[in-house]
PDB file of N, CA, C and O in Angstrom:
ATOM      1  N   MET A   1     121.902  97.453  54.542  1.00  0.00           N
ATOM      2  CA  MET A   1     121.575  96.467  55.537  1.00  0.00           C
ATOM      3  C   MET A   1     120.567  95.498  54.935  1.00  0.00           C
ATOM      4  O   MET A   1     119.761  95.863  54.079  1.00  0.00           O
ATOM      5  N   SER A   2     120.630  94.281  55.393  1.00  0.00           N
ATOM      6  CA  SER A   2     119.694  93.288  54.905  1.00  0.00           C
ATOM      7  C   SER A   2     118.364  93.433  55.630  1.00  0.00           C
ATOM      8  O   SER A   2     118.248  94.181  56.600  1.00  0.00           O
ATOM      9  N   ASN A   3     117.379  92.718  55.152  1.00  0.00           N
ATOM     10  CA  ASN A   3     116.057  92.762  55.758  1.00  0.00           C
ATOM     11  C   ASN A   3     115.868  91.704  56.827  1.00  0.00           C
ATOM     12  O   ASN A   3     114.744  91.475  57.273  1.00  0.00           O
ATOM     13  N   GLU A   4     116.964  91.043  57.256  1.00  0.00           N
ATOM     14  CA  GLU A   4     116.825  90.005  58.261  1.00  0.00           C
ATOM     15  C   GLU A   4     116.378  90.612  59.577  1.00  0.00           C
ATOM     16  O   GLU A   4     116.792  91.712  59.944  1.00  0.00           O
ATOM     17  N   GLU A   5     115.530  89.884  60.279  1.00  0.00           N
ATOM     18  CA  GLU A   5     114.993  90.374  61.545  1.00  0.00           C
ATOM     19  C   GLU A   5     115.941  90.059  62.687  1.00  0.00           C
ATOM     20  O   GLU A   5     116.525  88.977  62.739  1.00  0.00           O
ATOM     21  N   VAL A   6     116.090  91.001  63.595  1.00  0.00           N
ATOM     22  CA  VAL A   6     116.969  90.820  64.744  1.00  0.00           C
ATOM     23  C   VAL A   6     116.112  90.398  65.929  1.00  0.00           C
ATOM     24  O   VAL A   6     115.228  91.143  66.351  1.00  0.00           O
ATOM     25  N   THR A   7     116.368  89.200  66.471  1.00  0.00           N
ATOM     26  CA  THR A   7     115.576  88.734  67.599  1.00  0.00           C
ATOM     27  C   THR A   7     116.377  88.328  68.831  1.00  0.00           C
ATOM     28  O   THR A   7     115.777  88.137  69.889  1.00  0.00           O
ATOM     29  N   PRO A   8     117.715  88.185  68.752  1.00  0.00           N
ATOM     30  CA  PRO A   8     118.438  87.745  69.949  1.00  0.00           C
ATOM     31  C   PRO A   8     118.224  88.687  71.129  1.00  0.00           C
ATOM     32  O   PRO A   8     118.108  89.900  70.952  1.00  0.00           O
ATOM     33  N   VAL A   9     118.173  88.126  72.320  1.00  0.00           N
ATOM     34  CA  VAL A   9     117.954  88.902  73.534  1.00  0.00           C
ATOM     35  C   VAL A   9     119.016  89.974  73.709  1.00  0.00           C
ATOM     36  O   VAL A   9     118.722  91.043  74.244  1.00  0.00           O
ATOM     37  N   ALA A  10     120.242  89.716  73.274  1.00  0.00           N
ATOM     38  CA  ALA A  10     121.327  90.678  73.434  1.00  0.00           C
ATOM     39  C   ALA A  10     121.027  92.010  72.749  1.00  0.00           C
ATOM     40  O   ALA A  10     121.593  93.033  73.134  1.00  0.00           O
ATOM     41  N   PHE A  11     120.154  92.020  71.748  1.00  0.00           N
ATOM     42  CA  PHE A  11     119.866  93.247  71.010  1.00  0.00           C
ATOM     43  C   PHE A  11     118.587  93.931  71.478  1.00  0.00           C
ATOM     44  O   PHE A  11     118.261  95.017  70.998  1.00  0.00           O
ATOM     45  N   GLU A  12     117.863  93.322  72.397  1.00  0.00           N
ATOM     46  CA  GLU A  12     116.618  93.914  72.873  1.00  0.00           C
ATOM     47  C   GLU A  12     116.783  95.344  73.396  1.00  0.00           C
ATOM     48  O   GLU A  12     115.922  96.178  73.116  1.00  0.00           O
ATOM     49  N   PRO A  13     117.844  95.668  74.140  1.00  0.00           N
ATOM     50  CA  PRO A  13     117.976  97.054  74.627  1.00  0.00           C
ATOM     51  C   PRO A  13     118.050  98.097  73.506  1.00  0.00           C
ATOM     52  O   PRO A  13     117.663  99.246  73.718  1.00  0.00           O
ATOM     53  N   LEU A  14     118.531  97.726  72.337  1.00  0.00           N
ATOM     54  CA  LEU A  14     118.623  98.690  71.243  1.00  0.00           C
ATOM     55  C   LEU A  14     117.258  99.060  70.684  1.00  0.00           C
ATOM     56  O   LEU A  14     117.106 100.142  70.116  1.00  0.00           O
ATOM     57  N   LYS A  15     116.268  98.198  70.828  1.00  0.00           N
ATOM     58  CA  LYS A  15     114.929  98.492  70.306  1.00  0.00           C
ATOM     59  C   LYS A  15     114.382  99.800  70.861  1.00  0.00           C
ATOM     60  O   LYS A  15     113.728 100.557  70.144  1.00  0.00           O
ATOM     61  N   LYS A  16     114.647 100.065  72.137  1.00  0.00           N
ATOM     62  CA  LYS A  16     114.100 101.286  72.742  1.00  0.00           C
ATOM     63  C   LYS A  16     114.754 102.551  72.197  1.00  0.00           C
ATOM     64  O   LYS A  16     114.195 103.639  72.335  1.00  0.00           O
ATOM     65  N   TYR A  17     115.936 102.426  71.576  1.00  0.00           N
ATOM     66  CA  TYR A  17     116.625 103.588  71.009  1.00  0.00           C
ATOM     67  C   TYR A  17     116.254 103.848  69.559  1.00  0.00           C
ATOM     68  O   TYR A  17     116.630 104.880  69.003  1.00  0.00           O
ATOM     69  N   HIS A  18     115.519 102.928  68.934  1.00  0.00           N
ATOM     70  CA  HIS A  18     115.175 103.086  67.513  1.00  0.00           C
ATOM     71  C   HIS A  18     114.403 104.388  67.307  1.00  0.00           C
ATOM     72  O   HIS A  18     113.389 104.627  67.963  1.00  0.00           O
ATOM     73  N   GLY A  19     114.885 105.218  66.403  1.00  0.00           N
ATOM     74  CA  GLY A  19     114.254 106.502  66.112  1.00  0.00           C
ATOM     75  C   GLY A  19     114.677 107.619  67.057  1.00  0.00           C
ATOM     76  O   GLY A  19     114.238 108.759  66.902  1.00  0.00           O
ATOM     77  N   MET A  20     115.519 107.309  68.027  1.00  0.00           N
ATOM     78  CA  MET A  20     115.978 108.311  68.987  1.00  0.00           C
ATOM     79  C   MET A  20     117.381 108.791  68.642  1.00  0.00           C
ATOM     80  O   MET A  20     118.128 108.108  67.941  1.00  0.00           O
ATOM     81  N   ARG A  21     117.728 109.965  69.137  1.00  0.00           N
ATOM     82  CA  ARG A  21     119.082 110.484  68.979  1.00  0.00           C
ATOM     83  C   ARG A  21     119.986 109.774  69.992  1.00  0.00           C
ATOM     84  O   ARG A  21     119.681 109.723  71.184  1.00  0.00           O
ATOM     85  N   VAL A  22     121.096 109.231  69.501  1.00  0.00           N
ATOM     86  CA  VAL A  22     122.024 108.474  70.342  1.00  0.00           C
ATOM     87  C   VAL A  22     123.446 108.988  70.165  1.00  0.00           C
ATOM     88  O   VAL A  22     123.766 109.659  69.183  1.00  0.00           O
ATOM     89  N   ARG A  23     124.286 108.660  71.132  1.00  0.00           N
ATOM     90  CA  ARG A  23     125.723 108.895  71.019  1.00  0.00           C
ATOM     91  C   ARG A  23     126.388 107.531  70.995  1.00  0.00           C
ATOM     92  O   ARG A  23     126.083 106.673  71.823  1.00  0.00           O
ATOM     93  N   ILE A  24     127.300 107.329  70.044  1.00  0.00           N
ATOM     94  CA  ILE A  24     128.014 106.069  69.889  1.00  0.00           C
ATOM     95  C   ILE A  24     129.492 106.320  70.129  1.00  0.00           C
ATOM     96  O   ILE A  24     130.103 107.174  69.486  1.00  0.00           O
ATOM     97  N   PHE A  25     130.054 105.571  71.054  1.00  0.00           N
ATOM     98  CA  PHE A  25     131.472 105.682  71.372  1.00  0.00           C
ATOM     99  C   PHE A  25     132.227 104.655  70.532  1.00  0.00           C
ATOM    100  O   PHE A  25     131.857 103.482  70.487  1.00  0.00           O
ATOM    101  N   LEU A  26     133.292 105.111  69.865  1.00  0.00           N
ATOM    102  CA  LEU A  26     134.013 104.282  68.909  1.00  0.00           C
ATOM    103  C   LEU A  26     135.343 103.779  69.462  1.00  0.00           C
ATOM    104  O   LEU A  26     135.891 104.347  70.407  1.00  0.00           O
ATOM    105  N   THR A  27     135.849 102.714  68.864  1.00  0.00           N
ATOM    106  CA  THR A  27     137.112 102.114  69.303  1.00  0.00           C
ATOM    107  C   THR A  27     138.304 103.020  69.056  1.00  0.00           C
ATOM    108  O   THR A  27     139.320 102.885  69.738  1.00  0.00           O
ATOM    109  N   GLU A  28     138.218 103.922  68.121  1.00  0.00           N
ATOM    110  CA  GLU A  28     139.344 104.806  67.773  1.00  0.00           C
ATOM    111  C   GLU A  28     139.214 106.182  68.424  1.00  0.00           C
ATOM    112  O   GLU A  28     139.526 107.195  67.798  1.00  0.00           O
ATOM    113  N   ASP A  29     138.759 106.225  69.667  1.00  0.00           N
ATOM    114  CA  ASP A  29     138.664 107.475  70.439  1.00  0.00           C
ATOM    115  C   ASP A  29     137.767 108.535  69.825  1.00  0.00           C
ATOM    116  O   ASP A  29     137.964 109.724  70.075  1.00  0.00           O
ATOM    117  N   GLY A  30     136.805 108.139  69.042  1.00  0.00           N
ATOM    118  CA  GLY A  30     135.866 109.090  68.471  1.00  0.00           C
ATOM    119  C   GLY A  30     134.470 108.840  69.000  1.00  0.00           C
ATOM    120  O   GLY A  30     134.213 107.841  69.673  1.00  0.00           O
ATOM    121  N   GLU A  31     133.565 109.766  68.684  1.00  0.00           N
ATOM    122  CA  GLU A  31     132.160 109.627  69.042  1.00  0.00           C
ATOM    123  C   GLU A  31     131.324 110.078  67.860  1.00  0.00           C
ATOM    124  O   GLU A  31     131.728 110.946  67.086  1.00  0.00           O
ATOM    125  N   VAL A  32     130.158 109.475  67.734  1.00  0.00           N
ATOM    126  CA  VAL A  32     129.211 109.814  66.687  1.00  0.00           C
ATOM    127  C   VAL A  32     127.868 110.063  67.351  1.00  0.00           C
ATOM    128  O   VAL A  32     127.482 109.339  68.269  1.00  0.00           O
ATOM    129  N   GLU A  33     127.156 111.083  66.891  1.00  0.00           N
ATOM    130  CA  GLU A  33     125.785 111.329  67.341  1.00  0.00           C
ATOM    131  C   GLU A  33     124.878 111.287  66.136  1.00  0.00           C
ATOM    132  O   GLU A  33     125.272 111.681  65.039  1.00  0.00           O
ATOM    133  N   GLY A  34     123.658 110.808  66.336  1.00  0.00           N
ATOM    134  CA  GLY A  34     122.683 110.781  65.263  1.00  0.00           C
ATOM    135  C   GLY A  34     121.455 109.995  65.680  1.00  0.00           C
ATOM    136  O   GLY A  34     121.356 109.532  66.816  1.00  0.00           O
ATOM    137  N   ILE A  35     120.519 109.849  64.752  1.00  0.00           N
ATOM    138  CA  ILE A  35     119.278 109.129  65.003  1.00  0.00           C
ATOM    139  C   ILE A  35     119.461 107.683  64.577  1.00  0.00           C
ATOM    140  O   ILE A  35     119.791 107.409  63.423  1.00  0.00           O
ATOM    141  N   LEU A  36     119.247 106.760  65.502  1.00  0.00           N
ATOM    142  CA  LEU A  36     119.389 105.336  65.212  1.00  0.00           C
ATOM    143  C   LEU A  36     118.216 104.878  64.355  1.00  0.00           C
ATOM    144  O   LEU A  36     117.070 104.878  64.804  1.00  0.00           O
ATOM    145  N   LYS A  37     118.512 104.488  63.118  1.00  0.00           N
ATOM    146  CA  LYS A  37     117.463 104.064  62.192  1.00  0.00           C
ATOM    147  C   LYS A  37     117.356 102.554  62.066  1.00  0.00           C
ATOM    148  O   LYS A  37     116.302 102.035  61.698  1.00  0.00           O
ATOM    149  N   GLY A  38     118.446 101.839  62.369  1.00  0.00           N
ATOM    150  CA  GLY A  38     118.395 100.389  62.275  1.00  0.00           C
ATOM    151  C   GLY A  38     119.699  99.757  62.708  1.00  0.00           C
ATOM    152  O   GLY A  38     120.702 100.442  62.914  1.00  0.00           O
ATOM    153  N   TYR A  39     119.674  98.425  62.846  1.00  0.00           N
ATOM    154  CA  TYR A  39     120.863  97.672  63.239  1.00  0.00           C
ATOM    155  C   TYR A  39     120.659  96.218  62.842  1.00  0.00           C
ATOM    156  O   TYR A  39     119.539  95.794  62.554  1.00  0.00           O
ATOM    157  N   ASP A  40     121.749  95.458  62.829  1.00  0.00           N
ATOM    158  CA  ASP A  40     121.652  94.040  62.505  1.00  0.00           C
ATOM    159  C   ASP A  40     122.343  93.199  63.575  1.00  0.00           C
ATOM    160  O   ASP A  40     122.788  93.721  64.597  1.00  0.00           O
ATOM    161  N   LYS A  41     122.427  91.891  63.329  1.00  0.00           N
ATOM    162  CA  LYS A  41     122.983  90.984  64.339  1.00  0.00           C
ATOM    163  C   LYS A  41     124.466  91.196  64.591  1.00  0.00           C
ATOM    164  O   LYS A  41     124.997  90.714  65.591  1.00  0.00           O
ATOM    165  N   HIS A  42     125.147  91.914  63.693  1.00  0.00           N
ATOM    166  CA  HIS A  42     126.570  92.204  63.862  1.00  0.00           C
ATOM    167  C   HIS A  42     126.790  93.556  64.533  1.00  0.00           C
ATOM    168  O   HIS A  42     127.926  94.007  64.680  1.00  0.00           O
ATOM    169  N   LEU A  43     125.699  94.196  64.938  1.00  0.00           N
ATOM    170  CA  LEU A  43     125.692  95.520  65.550  1.00  0.00           C
ATOM    171  C   LEU A  43     126.124  96.624  64.579  1.00  0.00           C
ATOM    172  O   LEU A  43     126.508  97.711  65.009  1.00  0.00           O
ATOM    173  N   ASN A  44     126.063  96.347  63.275  1.00  0.00           N
ATOM    174  CA  ASN A  44     126.201  97.416  62.291  1.00  0.00           C
ATOM    175  C   ASN A  44     124.972  98.295  62.466  1.00  0.00           C
ATOM    176  O   ASN A  44     123.860  97.780  62.577  1.00  0.00           O
ATOM    177  N   VAL A  45     125.149  99.599  62.494  1.00  0.00           N
ATOM    178  CA  VAL A  45     124.015 100.497  62.726  1.00  0.00           C
ATOM    179  C   VAL A  45     123.881 101.488  61.581  1.00  0.00           C
ATOM    180  O   VAL A  45     124.863 101.888  60.957  1.00  0.00           O
ATOM    181  N   THR A  46     122.640 101.870  61.326  1.00  0.00           N
ATOM    182  CA  THR A  46     122.333 102.911  60.360  1.00  0.00           C
ATOM    183  C   THR A  46     121.978 104.160  61.150  1.00  0.00           C
ATOM    184  O   THR A  46     121.110 104.132  62.022  1.00  0.00           O
ATOM    185  N   ILE A  47     122.659 105.258  60.836  1.00  0.00           N
ATOM    186  CA  ILE A  47     122.469 106.523  61.547  1.00  0.00           C
ATOM    187  C   ILE A  47     121.977 107.578  60.558  1.00  0.00           C
ATOM    188  O   ILE A  47     122.499 107.689  59.449  1.00  0.00           O
ATOM    189  N   ALA A  48     120.979 108.344  60.961  1.00  0.00           N
ATOM    190  CA  ALA A  48     120.480 109.460  60.165  1.00  0.00           C
ATOM    191  C   ALA A  48     120.890 110.763  60.842  1.00  0.00           C
ATOM    192  O   ALA A  48     120.998 110.830  62.067  1.00  0.00           O
ATOM    193  N   ASP A  49     121.115 111.787  60.042  1.00  0.00           N
ATOM    194  CA  ASP A  49     121.457 113.119  60.555  1.00  0.00           C
ATOM    195  C   ASP A  49     122.640 113.036  61.523  1.00  0.00           C
ATOM    196  O   ASP A  49     122.619 113.632  62.600  1.00  0.00           O
ATOM    197  N   GLY A  50     123.668 112.288  61.123  1.00  0.00           N
ATOM    198  CA  GLY A  50     124.789 112.010  62.011  1.00  0.00           C
ATOM    199  C   GLY A  50     125.912 113.020  61.933  1.00  0.00           C
ATOM    200  O   GLY A  50     126.079 113.729  60.940  1.00  0.00           O
ATOM    201  N   GLU A  51     126.671 113.063  63.000  1.00  0.00           N
ATOM    202  CA  GLU A  51     127.858 113.909  63.042  1.00  0.00           C
ATOM    203  C   GLU A  51     128.937 113.249  63.883  1.00  0.00           C
ATOM    204  O   GLU A  51     128.644 112.597  64.885  1.00  0.00           O
ATOM    205  N   MET A  52     130.190 113.421  63.469  1.00  0.00           N
ATOM    206  CA  MET A  52     131.362 112.915  64.190  1.00  0.00           C
ATOM    207  C   MET A  52     131.793 114.000  65.155  1.00  0.00           C
ATOM    208  O   MET A  52     131.852 115.178  64.800  1.00  0.00           O
ATOM    209  N   ILE A  53     132.094 113.592  66.384  1.00  0.00           N
ATOM    210  CA  ILE A  53     132.489 114.547  67.416  1.00  0.00           C
ATOM    211  C   ILE A  53     133.936 114.276  67.800  1.00  0.00           C
ATOM    212  O   ILE A  53     134.293 113.160  68.175  1.00  0.00           O
ATOM    213  N   THR A  54     134.756 115.302  67.703  1.00  0.00           N
ATOM    214  CA  THR A  54     136.138 115.221  68.157  1.00  0.00           C
ATOM    215  C   THR A  54     136.303 116.201  69.317  1.00  0.00           C
ATOM    216  O   THR A  54     135.352 116.883  69.698  1.00  0.00           O
ATOM    217  N   SER A  55     137.478 116.269  69.863  1.00  0.00           N
ATOM    218  CA  SER A  55     137.702 117.181  70.988  1.00  0.00           C
ATOM    219  C   SER A  55     137.602 118.645  70.580  1.00  0.00           C
ATOM    220  O   SER A  55     137.423 119.511  71.437  1.00  0.00           O
ATOM    221  N   THR A  56     137.713 118.936  69.291  1.00  0.00           N
ATOM    222  CA  THR A  56     137.702 120.330  68.847  1.00  0.00           C
ATOM    223  C   THR A  56     136.563 120.713  67.917  1.00  0.00           C
ATOM    224  O   THR A  56     136.320 121.901  67.707  1.00  0.00           O
ATOM    225  N   GLN A  57     135.851 119.727  67.348  1.00  0.00           N
ATOM    226  CA  GLN A  57     134.818 120.086  66.378  1.00  0.00           C
ATOM    227  C   GLN A  57     133.770 118.997  66.200  1.00  0.00           C
ATOM    228  O   GLN A  57     133.943 117.860  66.637  1.00  0.00           O
ATOM    229  N   LYS A  58     132.659 119.387  65.533  1.00  0.00           N
ATOM    230  CA  LYS A  58     131.624 118.452  65.108  1.00  0.00           C
ATOM    231  C   LYS A  58     131.576 118.497  63.591  1.00  0.00           C
ATOM    232  O   LYS A  58     131.485 119.574  63.001  1.00  0.00           O
ATOM    233  N   ILE A  59     131.635 117.338  62.959  1.00  0.00           N
ATOM    234  CA  ILE A  59     131.621 117.246  61.497  1.00  0.00           C
ATOM    235  C   ILE A  59     130.348 116.532  61.083  1.00  0.00           C
ATOM    236  O   ILE A  59     130.147 115.371  61.441  1.00  0.00           O
ATOM    237  N   LYS A  60     129.483 117.207  60.335  1.00  0.00           N
ATOM    238  CA  LYS A  60     128.219 116.618  59.892  1.00  0.00           C
ATOM    239  C   LYS A  60     128.464 115.637  58.748  1.00  0.00           C
ATOM    240  O   LYS A  60     129.175 115.941  57.790  1.00  0.00           O
ATOM    241  N   PHE A  61     127.853 114.443  58.871  1.00  0.00           N
ATOM    242  CA  PHE A  61     127.962 113.414  57.844  1.00  0.00           C
ATOM    243  C   PHE A  61     126.634 113.099  57.186  1.00  0.00           C
ATOM    244  O   PHE A  61     126.631 112.507  56.107  1.00  0.00           O
ATOM    245  N   GLY A  62     125.523 113.457  57.767  1.00  0.00           N
ATOM    246  CA  GLY A  62     124.225 113.082  57.226  1.00  0.00           C
ATOM    247  C   GLY A  62     123.914 111.635  57.583  1.00  0.00           C
ATOM    248  O   GLY A  62     124.079 111.230  58.734  1.00  0.00           O
ATOM    249  N   ASP A  63     123.462 110.848  56.599  1.00  0.00           N
ATOM    250  CA  ASP A  63     123.104 109.451  56.831  1.00  0.00           C
ATOM    251  C   ASP A  63     124.290 108.544  56.507  1.00  0.00           C
ATOM    252  O   ASP A  63     124.986 108.761  55.515  1.00  0.00           O
ATOM    253  N   PHE A  64     124.520 107.525  57.345  1.00  0.00           N
ATOM    254  CA  PHE A  64     125.622 106.600  57.090  1.00  0.00           C
ATOM    255  C   PHE A  64     125.428 105.305  57.866  1.00  0.00           C
ATOM    256  O   PHE A  64     124.591 105.217  58.765  1.00  0.00           O
ATOM    257  N   VAL A  65     126.215 104.311  57.501  1.00  0.00           N
ATOM    258  CA  VAL A  65     126.242 103.024  58.199  1.00  0.00           C
ATOM    259  C   VAL A  65     127.553 102.936  58.951  1.00  0.00           C
ATOM    260  O   VAL A  65     128.610 103.259  58.408  1.00  0.00           O
ATOM    261  N   LEU A  66     127.488 102.501  60.193  1.00  0.00           N
ATOM    262  CA  LEU A  66     128.669 102.362  61.037  1.00  0.00           C
ATOM    263  C   LEU A  66     128.856 100.884  61.351  1.00  0.00           C
ATOM    264  O   LEU A  66     127.926 100.222  61.812  1.00  0.00           O
ATOM    265  N   ARG A  67     130.032 100.375  61.106  1.00  0.00           N
ATOM    266  CA  ARG A  67     130.315  98.958  61.322  1.00  0.00           C
ATOM    267  C   ARG A  67     130.353  98.620  62.812  1.00  0.00           C
ATOM    268  O   ARG A  67     130.942  99.350  63.608  1.00  0.00           O
ATOM    269  N   GLY A  68     129.727  97.522  63.172  1.00  0.00           N
ATOM    270  CA  GLY A  68     129.627  97.112  64.568  1.00  0.00           C
ATOM    271  C   GLY A  68     130.961  96.919  65.262  1.00  0.00           C
ATOM    272  O   GLY A  68     131.074  97.182  66.459  1.00  0.00           O
ATOM    273  N   ALA A  69     131.977  96.464  64.536  1.00  0.00           N
ATOM    274  CA  ALA A  69     133.298  96.233  65.131  1.00  0.00           C
ATOM    275  C   ALA A  69     133.933  97.529  65.635  1.00  0.00           C
ATOM    276  O   ALA A  69     134.848  97.480  66.457  1.00  0.00           O
ATOM    277  N   ALA A  70     133.468  98.681  65.161  1.00  0.00           N
ATOM    278  CA  ALA A  70     134.024  99.969  65.570  1.00  0.00           C
ATOM    279  C   ALA A  70     133.313 100.553  66.793  1.00  0.00           C
ATOM    280  O   ALA A  70     133.710 101.608  67.288  1.00  0.00           O
ATOM    281  N   ILE A  71     132.265  99.880  67.287  1.00  0.00           N
ATOM    282  CA  ILE A  71     131.435 100.428  68.357  1.00  0.00           C
ATOM    283  C   ILE A  71     131.827  99.843  69.717  1.00  0.00           C
ATOM    284  O   ILE A  71     131.979  98.632  69.879  1.00  0.00           O
ATOM    285  N   ILE A  72     131.983 100.751  70.690  1.00  0.00           N
ATOM    286  CA  ILE A  72     132.221 100.334  72.071  1.00  0.00           C
ATOM    287  C   ILE A  72     130.922 100.378  72.867  1.00  0.00           C
ATOM    288  O   ILE A  72     130.594  99.430  73.581  1.00  0.00           O
ATOM    289  N   ALA A  73     130.173 101.497  72.742  1.00  0.00           N
ATOM    290  CA  ALA A  73     128.951 101.666  73.523  1.00  0.00           C
ATOM    291  C   ALA A  73     127.993 102.589  72.798  1.00  0.00           C
ATOM    292  O   ALA A  73     128.402 103.413  71.980  1.00  0.00           O
ATOM    293  N   ILE A  74     126.706 102.442  73.107  1.00  0.00           N
ATOM    294  CA  ILE A  74     125.656 103.309  72.565  1.00  0.00           C
ATOM    295  C   ILE A  74     124.819 103.797  73.731  1.00  0.00           C
ATOM    296  O   ILE A  74     124.421 103.011  74.590  1.00  0.00           O
ATOM    297  N   THR A  75     124.550 105.107  73.761  1.00  0.00           N
ATOM    298  CA  THR A  75     123.723 105.676  74.820  1.00  0.00           C
ATOM    299  C   THR A  75     122.751 106.692  74.223  1.00  0.00           C
ATOM    300  O   THR A  75     123.043 107.307  73.197  1.00  0.00           O
ATOM    301  N   GLU A  76     121.606 106.866  74.860  1.00  0.00           N
ATOM    302  CA  GLU A  76     120.647 107.847  74.367  1.00  0.00           C
ATOM    303  C   GLU A  76     121.052 109.253  74.808  1.00  0.00           C
ATOM    304  O   GLU A  76     121.743 109.431  75.812  1.00  0.00           O
ATOM    305  N   LEU A  77     120.617 110.227  74.054  1.00  0.00           N
ATOM    306  CA  LEU A  77     120.886 111.627  74.411  1.00  0.00           C
ATOM    307  C   LEU A  77     119.638 112.272  74.959  1.00  0.00           C
ATOM    308  O   LEU A  77     119.658 113.450  75.316  1.00  0.00           O
TER     309      LEU A  77
END
């Protein structure tokens, strides 16, 4: 991720989730849980200690970047 600062009002709600464990709902019927470490103006997010959740299992991924185009919603846990 770049070091550009995110200031648009549309991203203000994400500030309160920074450093918190969140669940992210994806466009391809999947979900991801992890600690929100950062985001940019395209809603690309950096997740720490993340895991993919399917209907039958949880798969640990560790740290990763998730592209904003794949995100439907983000909620705190």
